[in-house]
C-alpha positions as a Markdown table, in Angstrom:
| # | Residue | x | y | z |
|---|---|---|---|---|
| 1 | Met | -11.3 | 14.8 | -31.5 |
| 2 | Ser | -14.4 | 16.8 | -32.0 |
| 3 | Leu | -16.3 | 19.1 | -29.7 |
| 4 | Ser | -19.9 | 18.2 | -28.8 |
| 5 | Arg | -22.3 | 20.3 | -30.2 |
| 6 | Arg | -23.2 | 22.7 | -27.3 |
| 7 | His | -19.4 | 23.1 | -26.8 |
| 8 | Phe | -18.8 | 24.3 | -30.0 |
| 9 | Leu | -22.0 | 26.9 | -29.5 |
| 10 | Ser | -20.4 | 28.2 | -26.6 |
| 11 | Ala | -17.2 | 28.8 | -28.2 |
| 12 | Leu | -18.7 | 30.4 | -30.9 |
| 13 | Ser | -20.8 | 32.5 | -28.7 |
| 14 | Ala | -17.6 | 33.5 | -27.0 |
| 15 | Ser | -15.4 | 34.2 | -30.0 |
| 16 | Thr | -18.5 | 36.4 | -31.2 |
| 17 | Leu | -19.1 | 38.5 | -28.1 |
| 18 | Gly | -15.3 | 38.8 | -28.1 |
| 19 | Gly | -15.3 | 40.3 | -31.7 |
| 20 | Cys | -18.0 | 43.0 | -31.0 |
| 21 | Gly | -15.6 | 44.3 | -28.0 |
| 22 | Leu | -12.8 | 45.5 | -30.7 |
| 23 | Thr | -15.6 | 47.4 | -32.8 |
| 24 | Asp | -16.5 | 49.9 | -30.1 |
| 25 | Asp | -15.5 | 52.5 | -33.0 |
| 26 | Trp | -18.5 | 51.8 | -35.4 |
| 27 | Phe | -20.5 | 53.5 | -33.3 |
| 28 | Gly | -18.6 | 56.4 | -33.0 |
| 29 | Ala | -16.7 | 55.9 | -29.7 |
| 30 | Thr | -13.1 | 55.4 | -29.0 |
| 31 | Pro | -12.3 | 52.2 | -26.7 |
| 32 | Pro | -10.7 | 53.1 | -23.8 |
| 33 | Pro | -6.9 | 51.9 | -23.2 |
| 34 | Pro | -6.7 | 48.6 | -21.6 |
| 35 | Leu | -6.4 | 48.6 | -17.6 |
| 36 | Pro | -3.0 | 48.2 | -16.2 |
| 37 | Gly | -2.3 | 44.5 | -14.5 |
| 38 | Thr | -1.6 | 40.8 | -15.5 |
| 39 | Arg | -4.7 | 39.8 | -17.4 |
| 40 | Leu | -5.7 | 36.0 | -16.3 |
| 41 | Ser | -8.0 | 33.5 | -18.0 |
| 42 | Val | -11.4 | 32.9 | -16.4 |
| 43 | Leu | -11.7 | 29.8 | -18.6 |
| 44 | Val | -8.6 | 28.0 | -17.9 |
| 45 | Ile | -7.5 | 28.1 | -14.4 |
| 46 | Asp | -4.6 | 26.1 | -13.2 |
| 47 | Gln | -5.9 | 24.6 | -9.9 |
| 48 | Lys | -3.2 | 22.9 | -7.6 |
| 49 | Leu | -4.7 | 20.3 | -5.5 |
| 50 | Glu | -3.6 | 20.6 | -1.6 |
| 51 | Pro | -3.7 | 18.1 | 1.2 |
| 52 | Asp | -6.5 | 19.1 | 4.0 |
| 53 | Pro | -4.7 | 20.2 | 7.1 |
| 54 | Gly | -7.2 | 19.0 | 9.2 |
| 55 | Leu | -6.3 | 15.6 | 8.1 |
| 56 | Ala | -2.3 | 16.3 | 8.6 |
| 57 | Asn | -2.3 | 13.8 | 11.9 |
| 58 | Val | -5.1 | 11.3 | 10.6 |
| 59 | Pro | -3.2 | 8.2 | 10.1 |
| 60 | Val | -4.2 | 6.1 | 6.9 |
| 61 | Arg | -5.3 | 2.7 | 7.8 |
| 62 | Leu | -6.2 | -0.4 | 5.2 |
| 63 | Pro | -8.2 | -3.6 | 6.0 |
| 64 | Arg | -5.5 | -6.5 | 5.7 |
| 65 | Pro | -4.7 | -7.7 | 2.1 |
| 66 | Phe | -6.1 | -10.7 | 0.7 |
| 67 | Ala | -5.7 | -13.0 | -1.5 |
| 68 | Asn | -8.4 | -12.7 | -4.2 |
| 69 | Asp | -8.2 | -16.5 | -6.8 |
| 70 | Ser | -9.9 | -14.5 | -9.9 |
| 71 | Trp | -10.9 | -11.0 | -11.4 |
| 72 | Thr | -14.0 | -12.1 | -13.4 |
| 73 | Val | -15.3 | -8.2 | -14.8 |
| 74 | Ser | -13.6 | -4.8 | -15.0 |
| 75 | Ser | -12.4 | -3.6 | -11.9 |
| 76 | Gly | -12.6 | -7.3 | -10.1 |
| 77 | Thr | -15.9 | -7.5 | -8.9 |
| 78 | Pro | -19.2 | -6.4 | -10.0 |
| 79 | Ser | -19.4 | -3.5 | -7.7 |
| 80 | His | -16.1 | -2.5 | -8.8 |
| 81 | Ala | -14.5 | -2.5 | -4.9 |
| 82 | Met | -11.7 | -4.8 | -4.7 |
| 83 | Gln | -10.5 | -3.0 | -1.1 |
| 84 | His | -6.5 | -4.5 | -0.5 |
| 85 | Leu | -5.2 | -7.5 | -2.4 |
| 86 | Asp | -2.1 | -9.9 | -1.6 |
| 87 | Gly | 0.9 | -10.1 | -3.5 |
| 88 | Ala | 4.2 | -10.8 | -3.6 |
| 89 | Asp | 6.7 | -8.9 | -1.9 |
| 90 | Glu | 8.9 | -8.3 | -5.0 |
| 91 | Leu | 7.7 | -8.0 | -8.0 |
| 92 | Lys | 9.4 | -9.5 | -11.0 |
| 93 | Val | 8.4 | -10.7 | -14.7 |
| 94 | Ala | 7.8 | -14.5 | -14.5 |
| 95 | Trp | 6.5 | -14.7 | -17.9 |
| 96 | Arg | 5.3 | -12.7 | -21.4 |
| 97 | Ile | 3.3 | -13.5 | -24.3 |
| 98 | Arg | 1.7 | -12.0 | -27.2 |
| 99 | Ala | -1.7 | -12.2 | -26.6 |
| 100 | Gly | -2.9 | -10.8 | -30.0 |
| 101 | Thr | -3.2 | -7.7 | -32.0 |
| 102 | Gly | -2.1 | -4.2 | -30.2 |
| 103 | Ser | -2.8 | -0.5 | -30.7 |
| 104 | Ser | -2.0 | 0.9 | -33.6 |
| 105 | Ser | -2.7 | 4.4 | -35.3 |
| 106 | Ser | -5.9 | 3.3 | -36.3 |
| 107 | Ile | -7.2 | 1.3 | -33.3 |
| 108 | Arg | -6.4 | 0.9 | -29.7 |
| 109 | Leu | -6.6 | -1.7 | -27.2 |
| 110 | Leu | -9.5 | -0.9 | -25.1 |
| 111 | Ala | -10.3 | -4.0 | -22.6 |
| 112 | Thr | -8.4 | -5.1 | -19.2 |
| 113 | Pro | -7.9 | -8.9 | -19.2 |
| 114 | Ile | -9.8 | -10.9 | -16.8 |
| 115 | Val | -8.9 | -14.3 | -14.6 |
| 116 | Ala | -11.1 | -16.9 | -13.8 |
| 117 | Glu | -10.7 | -21.1 | -13.8 |
| 118 | Gly | -6.7 | -20.5 | -13.7 |
| 119 | Lys | -7.1 | -19.0 | -17.2 |
| 120 | Val | -6.4 | -15.3 | -18.1 |
| 121 | Phe | -8.6 | -14.0 | -21.0 |
| 122 | Val | -7.8 | -11.1 | -23.0 |
| 123 | Thr | -9.8 | -9.4 | -26.1 |
| 124 | Asp | -7.1 | -7.9 | -28.8 |
| 125 | Ala | -7.7 | -5.0 | -31.0 |
| 126 | Asp | -8.8 | -7.4 | -33.4 |
| 127 | Ala | -11.8 | -8.8 | -31.4 |
| 128 | Arg | -10.1 | -11.9 | -31.0 |
| 129 | Val | -10.3 | -13.7 | -27.7 |
| 130 | Gly | -7.7 | -15.8 | -26.2 |
| 131 | Ala | -7.5 | -18.1 | -23.3 |
| 132 | Phe | -3.8 | -18.5 | -21.7 |
| 133 | Asp | -2.9 | -20.3 | -18.7 |
| 134 | Ala | -2.4 | -18.3 | -15.5 |
| 135 | Arg | 0.4 | -19.9 | -14.0 |
| 136 | Thr | 2.6 | -20.4 | -17.4 |
| 137 | Gly | 1.2 | -18.1 | -20.0 |
| 138 | Ala | 0.7 | -20.9 | -22.4 |
| 139 | Asn | -1.9 | -20.5 | -25.0 |
| 140 | Ile | -5.1 | -22.9 | -24.3 |
| 141 | Trp | -7.8 | -21.7 | -27.5 |
| 142 | Arg | -8.1 | -18.2 | -29.3 |
| 143 | Ala | -11.1 | -17.7 | -31.2 |
| 144 | Ser | -12.9 | -14.6 | -33.1 |
| 145 | Ala | -15.8 | -12.5 | -32.0 |
| 146 | Arg | -15.9 | -10.7 | -35.2 |
| 147 | Pro | -19.6 | -11.4 | -36.9 |
| 148 | Glu | -18.6 | -13.7 | -39.9 |
| 149 | Asn | -20.1 | -11.0 | -42.5 |
| 150 | Glu | -17.9 | -8.6 | -41.5 |
| 151 | Ser | -15.1 | -7.9 | -43.4 |
| 152 | Gly | -11.2 | -7.3 | -41.9 |
| 153 | Asp | -12.1 | -3.7 | -40.9 |
| 154 | Pro | -10.7 | -3.0 | -37.6 |
| 155 | Ala | -13.3 | -2.0 | -34.7 |
| 156 | His | -12.4 | -1.2 | -30.7 |
| 157 | Ala | -13.3 | -4.1 | -29.0 |
| 158 | Gly | -15.2 | -3.4 | -25.7 |
| 159 | Gly | -14.0 | -5.7 | -23.0 |
| 160 | Ile | -14.9 | -9.0 | -21.7 |
| 161 | Ala | -16.5 | -10.4 | -18.5 |
| 162 | Tyr | -17.2 | -14.0 | -16.7 |
| 163 | Ala | -19.8 | -15.8 | -15.0 |
| 164 | Asp | -20.8 | -19.4 | -14.9 |
| 165 | Gly | -18.3 | -20.8 | -17.0 |
| 166 | Arg | -18.8 | -18.4 | -20.0 |
| 167 | Ile | -17.4 | -15.1 | -21.1 |
| 168 | Tyr | -19.0 | -12.6 | -22.2 |
| 169 | Val | -16.9 | -9.9 | -24.9 |
| 170 | Gly | -18.7 | -6.9 | -25.8 |
| 171 | Thr | -17.7 | -5.8 | -29.3 |
| 172 | Gly | -17.2 | -2.5 | -31.9 |
| 173 | Phe | -19.9 | -4.3 | -34.3 |
| 174 | Ala | -22.7 | -3.5 | -32.0 |
| 175 | Gln | -22.5 | -7.2 | -30.2 |
| 176 | Val | -22.3 | -9.2 | -27.2 |
| 177 | Val | -21.0 | -12.7 | -27.7 |
| 178 | Ala | -21.1 | -15.4 | -25.4 |
| 179 | Met | -18.2 | -18.2 | -25.4 |
| 180 | Glu | -17.6 | -21.3 | -23.5 |
| 181 | Ala | -14.8 | -20.4 | -21.0 |
| 182 | Ala | -13.3 | -23.6 | -21.4 |
| 183 | Ser | -13.2 | -23.8 | -25.3 |
| 184 | Gly | -14.2 | -20.4 | -27.1 |
| 185 | Lys | -17.1 | -22.0 | -28.5 |
| 186 | Val | -19.4 | -19.2 | -29.6 |
| 187 | Leu | -22.9 | -19.9 | -27.8 |
| 188 | Trp | -24.9 | -16.9 | -28.6 |
| 189 | Arg | -24.7 | -13.4 | -30.2 |
| 190 | Gln | -26.8 | -10.7 | -29.5 |
| 191 | Thr | -26.6 | -7.1 | -31.2 |
| 192 | Val | -27.3 | -3.8 | -29.0 |
| 193 | Pro | -28.0 | -0.4 | -29.8 |
| 194 | Gly | -24.5 | 0.8 | -30.6 |
| 195 | Pro | -20.7 | -0.3 | -30.5 |
| 196 | Val | -19.7 | -1.2 | -27.4 |
| 197 | Arg | -16.3 | 0.3 | -25.5 |
| 198 | Ser | -16.6 | -0.7 | -22.3 |
| 199 | Ala | -16.5 | -4.2 | -20.5 |
| 200 | Pro | -20.2 | -6.1 | -19.9 |
| 201 | Thr | -20.8 | -6.9 | -16.2 |
| 202 | Ala | -21.9 | -10.2 | -15.5 |
| 203 | Val | -23.8 | -11.1 | -12.7 |
| 204 | Gln | -27.0 | -12.5 | -11.2 |
| 205 | Gly | -27.7 | -14.6 | -14.6 |
| 206 | Arg | -27.8 | -11.1 | -16.5 |
| 207 | Val | -25.0 | -9.6 | -18.8 |
| 208 | Ile | -25.0 | -5.9 | -18.5 |
| 209 | Val | -23.3 | -3.5 | -21.0 |
| 210 | Ala | -23.2 | 0.0 | -22.1 |
| 211 | Thr | -22.8 | 1.2 | -25.8 |
| 212 | Val | -21.0 | 4.4 | -27.2 |
| 213 | Asp | -24.8 | 6.0 | -27.9 |
| 214 | Asn | -25.4 | 6.2 | -23.8 |
| 215 | Gln | -27.6 | 3.2 | -23.5 |
| 216 | Cys | -27.5 | 0.3 | -21.3 |
| 217 | Ser | -28.9 | -3.3 | -22.0 |
| 218 | Val | -29.3 | -5.7 | -19.6 |
| 219 | Leu | -29.4 | -9.4 | -21.5 |
| 220 | Asp | -30.2 | -12.8 | -20.3 |
| 221 | Ala | -26.7 | -14.8 | -19.8 |
| 222 | Ser | -28.5 | -18.0 | -20.9 |
| 223 | Asp | -29.3 | -16.9 | -24.1 |
| 224 | Gly | -29.1 | -13.3 | -24.8 |
| 225 | Ala | -32.6 | -12.1 | -24.8 |
| 226 | Arg | -32.9 | -8.5 | -24.0 |
| 227 | Gln | -34.8 | -8.0 | -20.7 |
| 228 | Trp | -34.6 | -4.1 | -20.4 |
| 229 | Val | -32.8 | -0.8 | -22.3 |
| 230 | His | -32.1 | 2.3 | -20.7 |
| 231 | Ala | -31.0 | 5.5 | -22.6 |
| 232 | Gly | -29.4 | 8.5 | -21.6 |
| 233 | Ile | -28.7 | 11.7 | -23.5 |
| 234 | Pro | -26.4 | 10.9 | -26.7 |
| 235 | Glu | -23.4 | 12.8 | -26.9 |
| 236 | Val | -21.5 | 13.3 | -30.3 |
| 237 | Ala | -18.0 | 13.8 | -28.5 |
| 238 | Gly | -16.2 | 11.9 | -26.1 |
| 239 | Leu | -13.5 | 9.7 | -25.0 |
| 240 | Leu | -12.1 | 6.7 | -26.4 |
| 241 | Gly | -13.0 | 3.9 | -23.9 |
| 242 | Gly | -15.9 | 4.3 | -21.3 |
| 243 | Pro | -17.4 | 2.6 | -17.9 |
| 244 | Ser | -18.6 | -0.4 | -17.1 |
| 245 | Pro | -21.9 | -0.8 | -15.6 |
| 246 | Ala | -21.5 | -1.2 | -11.6 |
| 247 | Val | -24.0 | -3.8 | -9.7 |
| 248 | Asp | -24.6 | -3.8 | -5.9 |
| 249 | Ser | -27.7 | -4.1 | -3.6 |
| 250 | Gly | -30.1 | -4.9 | -6.3 |
| 251 | Ala | -29.3 | -1.7 | -8.3 |
| 252 | Val | -27.2 | -1.0 | -11.6 |
| 253 | Val | -25.3 | 2.1 | -11.8 |
| 254 | Val | -24.3 | 3.2 | -15.2 |
| 255 | Ala | -22.2 | 6.3 | -16.2 |
| 256 | Tyr | -22.4 | 7.7 | -19.5 |
| 257 | Ser | -20.1 | 10.2 | -22.0 |
| 258 | Ser | -22.9 | 12.7 | -21.3 |
| 259 | Gly | -21.6 | 13.1 | -17.5 |
| 260 | Glu | -24.8 | 11.5 | -16.2 |
| 261 | Ile | -25.1 | 8.4 | -13.4 |
| 262 | Phe | -28.4 | 6.5 | -13.2 |
| 263 | Ala | -29.0 | 4.0 | -10.6 |
| 264 | Leu | -31.7 | 1.6 | -11.9 |
| 265 | Arg | -33.3 | -1.5 | -10.6 |
| 266 | Ile | -31.7 | -4.3 | -12.2 |
| 267 | Glu | -34.9 | -6.4 | -12.6 |
| 268 | Asn | -36.6 | -3.5 | -14.6 |
| 269 | Gly | -34.5 | -0.9 | -15.4 |
| 270 | Arg | -37.1 | 1.6 | -13.4 |
| 271 | Ile | -34.8 | 4.7 | -12.5 |
| 272 | Ile | -34.0 | 4.8 | -8.7 |
| 273 | Trp | -31.8 | 8.3 | -8.8 |
| 274 | Gln | -30.0 | 10.1 | -11.6 |
| 275 | Asp | -27.4 | 12.6 | -11.2 |
| 276 | Ala | -24.7 | 14.3 | -13.4 |
| 277 | Leu | -21.2 | 15.6 | -13.5 |
| 278 | Val | -21.0 | 18.9 | -14.9 |
| 279 | Gln | -17.9 | 20.9 | -16.0 |
| 280 | Val | -16.8 | 23.0 | -13.4 |
| 281 | Arg | -13.1 | 24.1 | -14.7 |
| 282 | Arg | -11.9 | 23.8 | -18.2 |
| 283 | Ser | -7.9 | 24.0 | -18.9 |
| 284 | Asp | -8.5 | 22.8 | -22.0 |
| 285 | Gln | -10.8 | 21.5 | -25.1 |
| 286 | Ile | -10.5 | 17.6 | -23.6 |
| 287 | Ala | -11.3 | 19.1 | -20.1 |
| 288 | Gly | -14.4 | 20.6 | -21.6 |
| 289 | Leu | -16.0 | 17.2 | -22.4 |
| 290 | Ser | -18.0 | 15.8 | -19.4 |
| 291 | Asp | -17.2 | 12.4 | -20.3 |
| 292 | Ile | -16.9 | 9.7 | -17.5 |
| 293 | Arg | -14.7 | 6.8 | -18.5 |
| 294 | Gly | -13.4 | 5.4 | -15.3 |
| 295 | Asn | -15.8 | 2.9 | -13.7 |
| 296 | Pro | -18.3 | 4.1 | -10.8 |
| 297 | Val | -17.4 | 2.1 | -7.7 |
| 298 | Ile | -20.4 | 1.2 | -5.3 |
| 299 | Asp | -18.8 | 0.5 | -1.6 |
| 300 | Arg | -21.0 | -0.1 | 1.3 |
| 301 | Gly | -23.5 | 2.2 | 0.3 |
| 302 | Ile | -21.9 | 5.1 | -1.5 |
| 303 | Val | -21.3 | 5.2 | -5.4 |
| 304 | Ile | -18.4 | 7.0 | -6.1 |
| 305 | Ala | -17.3 | 8.3 | -9.4 |
| 306 | Ala | -15.5 | 10.8 | -11.2 |
| 307 | Gly | -15.5 | 12.5 | -14.2 |
| 308 | Asn | -13.1 | 14.4 | -16.9 |
| 309 | Ser | -14.5 | 17.8 | -16.4 |
| 310 | Gly | -13.2 | 18.1 | -12.9 |
| 311 | Arg | -15.6 | 16.6 | -10.4 |
| 312 | Thr | -15.4 | 13.5 | -8.0 |
| 313 | Val | -18.2 | 12.6 | -6.2 |
| 314 | Gly | -20.1 | 10.2 | -3.5 |
| 315 | Ile | -23.5 | 9.4 | -3.9 |
| 316 | Asp | -25.5 | 7.6 | -1.1 |
| 317 | Leu | -26.6 | 4.7 | -3.4 |
| 318 | Arg | -30.3 | 4.2 | -1.5 |
| 319 | Thr | -31.3 | 8.0 | -2.0 |
| 320 | Gly | -29.1 | 9.8 | -4.7 |
| 321 | Ala | -28.1 | 12.4 | -2.3 |
| 322 | Arg | -24.7 | 13.5 | -2.7 |
| 323 | Val | -22.4 | 12.6 | 0.8 |
| 324 | Trp | -19.4 | 14.5 | -0.9 |
| 325 | Asp | -18.1 | 16.4 | -3.9 |
| 326 | Ala | -14.2 | 17.1 | -4.5 |
| 327 | Asp | -12.9 | 19.3 | -7.4 |
| 328 | Leu | -11.0 | 16.5 | -8.6 |
| 329 | Gly | -10.7 | 15.2 | -12.4 |
| 330 | Ser | -10.3 | 11.6 | -13.5 |
| 331 | Ile | -11.0 | 9.5 | -16.4 |
| 332 | Asp | -9.7 | 6.4 | -14.1 |
| 333 | Thr | -11.2 | 4.0 | -11.8 |
| 334 | Pro | -11.1 | 5.4 | -8.2 |
| 335 | Trp | -9.6 | 2.7 | -5.6 |
| 336 | Val | -11.3 | 2.4 | -2.6 |
| 337 | Ala | -9.8 | 0.4 | 0.7 |
| 338 | Gly | -11.3 | 1.0 | 3.9 |
| 339 | Asp | -11.9 | 4.5 | 4.7 |
| 340 | Phe | -10.0 | 6.2 | 2.0 |
| 341 | Val | -10.3 | 6.3 | -1.9 |
| 342 | Phe | -7.1 | 6.3 | -4.1 |
| 343 | Val | -7.9 | 8.8 | -7.4 |
| 344 | Leu | -5.7 | 9.3 | -10.2 |
| 345 | Ser | -6.3 | 12.9 | -11.6 |
| 346 | Thr | -6.3 | 14.3 | -15.1 |
| 347 | Glu | -3.3 | 16.0 | -14.0 |
| 348 | Ala | -1.1 | 12.8 | -13.4 |
| 349 | Asp | -1.6 | 13.4 | -9.3 |
| 350 | Leu | -2.0 | 10.3 | -7.3 |
| 351 | Val | -4.8 | 11.8 | -4.3 |
| 352 | Cys | -5.7 | 10.2 | -1.2 |
| 353 | Leu | -9.1 | 11.2 | -0.4 |
| 354 | Thr | -11.4 | 10.5 | 3.2 |
| 355 | Arg | -14.3 | 8.1 | 1.8 |
| 356 | Arg | -16.8 | 9.4 | 4.2 |
| 357 | Glu | -15.9 | 13.2 | 3.5 |
| 358 | Gly | -14.1 | 13.2 | 0.0 |
| 359 | Arg | -11.5 | 15.4 | 1.7 |
| 360 | Ile | -7.6 | 15.0 | 0.5 |
| 361 | Arg | -5.3 | 13.2 | 2.9 |
| 362 | Trp | -1.9 | 13.6 | 0.8 |
| 363 | Val | -1.4 | 14.2 | -2.9 |
| 364 | Thr | 1.8 | 12.7 | -4.8 |
| 365 | Ser | 2.7 | 14.2 | -8.5 |
| 366 | Leu | 3.7 | 11.5 | -10.8 |
| 367 | Gly | 5.1 | 13.7 | -13.7 |
| 368 | Arg | 3.0 | 15.2 | -16.6 |
| 369 | Trp | 6.0 | 15.5 | -19.0 |
| 370 | Lys | 9.2 | 13.9 | -19.7 |
| 371 | Asp | 10.8 | 17.0 | -20.2 |
| 372 | Glu | 9.1 | 19.1 | -17.0 |
| 373 | Ala | 11.0 | 22.2 | -17.8 |
| 374 | Lys | 9.8 | 22.6 | -21.1 |
| 375 | Lys | 6.7 | 20.8 | -21.3 |
| 376 | Arg | 7.4 | 18.3 | -24.0 |
| 377 | Asp | 6.5 | 14.5 | -24.3 |
| 378 | Pro | 3.4 | 14.3 | -22.4 |
| 379 | Leu | 3.2 | 11.0 | -19.8 |
| 380 | Phe | -0.1 | 9.1 | -19.7 |
| 381 | Trp | -0.8 | 6.9 | -16.5 |
| 382 | Ser | -3.2 | 4.6 | -15.4 |
| 383 | Gly | -4.6 | 3.1 | -12.2 |
| 384 | Pro | -4.4 | 2.6 | -9.7 |
| 385 | Val | -4.6 | -1.0 | -7.9 |
| 386 | Leu | -3.7 | -1.5 | -4.3 |
| 387 | Val | -1.3 | -4.4 | -3.9 |
| 388 | Lys | -0.1 | -5.3 | -0.2 |
| 389 | Asp | 0.7 | -2.0 | 0.8 |
| 390 | Arg | 1.5 | -0.4 | -2.6 |
| 391 | Leu | -0.6 | 1.6 | -5.0 |
| 392 | Leu | 0.3 | 0.7 | -8.6 |
| 393 | Val | 0.4 | 3.0 | -11.6 |
| 394 | Val | 1.3 | 2.3 | -15.2 |
| 395 | Gly | 2.7 | 4.6 | -17.9 |
| 396 | Gly | 2.7 | 4.4 | -21.4 |
| 397 | His | 6.2 | 4.9 | -21.5 |
| 398 | Gly | 6.5 | 1.6 | -20.2 |
| 399 | Glu | 7.3 | 2.1 | -16.3 |
| 400 | Met | 5.2 | 1.1 | -13.2 |
| 401 | Val | 5.4 | 2.7 | -10.3 |
| 402 | Ala | 4.8 | 1.8 | -6.5 |
| 403 | Val | 3.6 | 4.8 | -4.0 |
| 404 | Ser | 2.7 | 3.9 | -0.7 |
| 405 | Pro | -1.1 | 4.0 | 0.2 |
| 406 | Tyr | 0.0 | 5.5 | 3.9 |
| 407 | Thr | 1.9 | 8.5 | 2.8 |
| 408 | Gly | 2.0 | 8.7 | -1.0 |
| 409 | Gln | 5.8 | 8.4 | -1.0 |
| 410 | Phe | 7.4 | 6.7 | -4.0 |
| 411 | Leu | 8.5 | 3.1 | -3.2 |
| 412 | Gly | 10.0 | 2.0 | -6.4 |
| 413 | Arg | 10.2 | 1.9 | -10.2 |
| 414 | Leu | 10.0 | -1.2 | -12.6 |
| 415 | Ser | 10.8 | -0.7 | -16.4 |
| 416 | Leu | 8.0 | -2.8 | -18.4 |
| 417 | Pro | 8.9 | -4.1 | -21.9 |
| 418 | Ser | 6.4 | -1.5 | -23.4 |
| 419 | Gly | 3.8 | 1.2 | -22.7 |
| 420 | Ile | 0.8 | 0.3 | -20.8 |
| 421 | Ser | -2.7 | 2.0 | -21.1 |
| 422 | Leu | -4.3 | -0.1 | -19.4 |
| 423 | Ser | -5.0 | -0.6 | -15.2 |
| 424 | Pro | -3.6 | -3.8 | -14.2 |
| 425 | Ile | -5.3 | -6.6 | -12.8 |
| 426 | Val | -4.5 | -8.6 | -9.6 |
| 427 | Ala | -5.4 | -12.3 | -9.4 |
| 428 | Asp | -3.7 | -15.1 | -7.4 |
| 429 | Arg | -1.1 | -13.0 | -5.6 |
| 430 | Ala | 0.0 | -12.3 | -9.0 |
| 431 | Val | -0.4 | -8.8 | -11.0 |
| 432 | Tyr | -1.1 | -9.1 | -14.8 |
| 433 | Ala | -0.7 | -6.3 | -17.2 |
| 434 | Leu | -1.6 | -5.8 | -21.0 |
| 435 | Thr | 1.2 | -3.6 | -23.0 |
| 436 | Asp | -0.4 | -1.5 | -26.1 |
| 437 | Ser | 1.3 | -3.8 | -28.0 |
| 438 | Ala | -0.7 | -6.8 | -26.9 |
| 439 | Asp | 2.2 | -8.5 | -24.5 |
| 440 | Leu | 0.3 | -10.3 | -21.7 |
| 441 | Ile | 2.9 | -10.0 | -18.5 |
| 442 | Arg | 2.7 | -11.5 | -15.4 |
| 443 | Leu | 4.4 | -10.2 | -12.3 |
| 444 | Ala | 4.9 | -12.3 | -9.1 |
């Protein structure tokens, strides 16, 4: 992964100035001896998250679990706020099937499944879409979203959404494809400004999609006609994958790899407000990217968004004013339930924040390394999802962990057939997970 141009220039300037400090003798002066003491980098800060002592006696209360029958877009609903979902008391693997082509050294699975009409829809790493019976895993149909004139070269598939009997697929071929949910028949294709690496959001007769060049396109769901396009600042470097637009109260909230967040009017794309999650600390080159990869969440008038570079914020949807600001970086979607927000940090900490103030109630470390003592073999986690009084987080090493949303205590671990890099989804009291090898698993 390469740094963006501005990060590269900053690094170049710093190294040039550092070199000048070693050449004072060129001007006839001898450099003084270094001062005694321990030297700490001002660029690399190992910040440890700590609970707010003022919240020690504040209980975490959550809404009652409810059984959702579908999961139609990325993060479940267009607002991306799913609250507290119902599920089985004990999760066990009910079935496991191969859903398509998995990740490899040249291509990655980026799209979480969706559930609608009693089917699980999956788009794999080769832009093929499959529909499977949600109860049994039986294959119903398969179809390709790849353009007919494209060769067999791989291209990352962005994701999939459902609305009104149709599914909408964003592809790495810079297209959005509409298909019949019942049969997989292609209904229309529409070209968008760039490759799609996040799931579209289908709502109110529109399909809203963001592309890798930081543009948001809104299409008519009936025929794919373009209604409007919004453009942010383009970036030459970013994390693989991206956030899906969130929609609520007539506003589209879209986040870009530049760290920008825009609230746009859904009917015409006019800007309501804009903000940016800028870098506040740097622990390595990747942390210097201002990318927002997790979905923004709209919950009761507050937009909650987390950025890779170390900032999680709550923003008033109507005015754009920041309600709170926390020094917490994440590349995953925050989970909102009641008056609390659960965030998986870039440092592998699961954090409970208050929704109204962004204060930390508890912190639980999931572990960054298989060998913590030698810091070898990094662990990669995704989530969380709140299911029946459990926060579920999955790992690329093939493990699912359950954590109490009330205390942060570990509740249990479940070994999975292979690694998972995508957050699980929930529908009809069952949990579905797509492994890196494209195995679809139902847990119930």
